[in-house]
C-alpha positions, -999 to 999 in steps of 0.1 A, spaced: 0 0 0 10 36 -5 7 55 27 16 87 9 -13 85 -16 -35 116 -14 -71 104 -15 -84 140 -15 -63 149 -45 -76 118 -62 -112 128 -56 -105 164 -68 -89 152 -100 -118 129 -108 -143 157 -101 -124 182 -122 -121 157 -151 -159 152 -150 -168 189 -148 -142 207 -168 -120 201 -199 -91 190 -177 -72 160 -191 -58 138 -164 -24 127 -177 -3 100 -160 22 127 -150 -5 149 -135 -19 119 -116 14 109 -102 24 144 -92 -9 153 -75 -18 120 -58 17 108 -50 9 76 -67 35 48 -69 38 19 -92 38 41 -124 66 57 -141 66 83 -169 95 89 -193 93 120 -215 108 124 -249 120 99 -275 114 63 -264 93 76 -236 60 63 -223 42 51 -192 52 20 -173 32 5 -146 33 -25 -123 15 -55 -139 -14 -53 -114 -20 -16 -122 -19 -23 -159 -43 -52 -156 -68 -31 -136 -65 -3 -162 -73 -28 -189 -104 -39 -170 -115 -3 -165 -112 2 -203 -133 -29 -211 -164 -33 -189 -174 -66 -206 -140 -81 -196 -145 -68 -160 -180 -83 -158 -166 -117 -171 -139 -115 -143 -165 -108 -117 -187 -137 -128 -157 -160 -129 -148 -150 -93 -184 -156 -82 -183 -190 -98 -151 -199 -80 -164 -187 -46 -196 -208 -51 -176 -240 -55 
């Protein structure tokens, strides 16, 4: 866990993104919330790297059908 994570800044960024034209970039997210597990490299050859767990969760966030399939699979496993 990240004891330095700023929940209030997280809520503020999400609210601003929903109500204004603010684009929440990875750099902005990391800087404002003190997030860990992500790294941004600027310039040629740059990009965003994240821990595998963060990347997997982001993928599920992008694809609600896949998230639903995972939830159903976990429900089936718990029922056994």
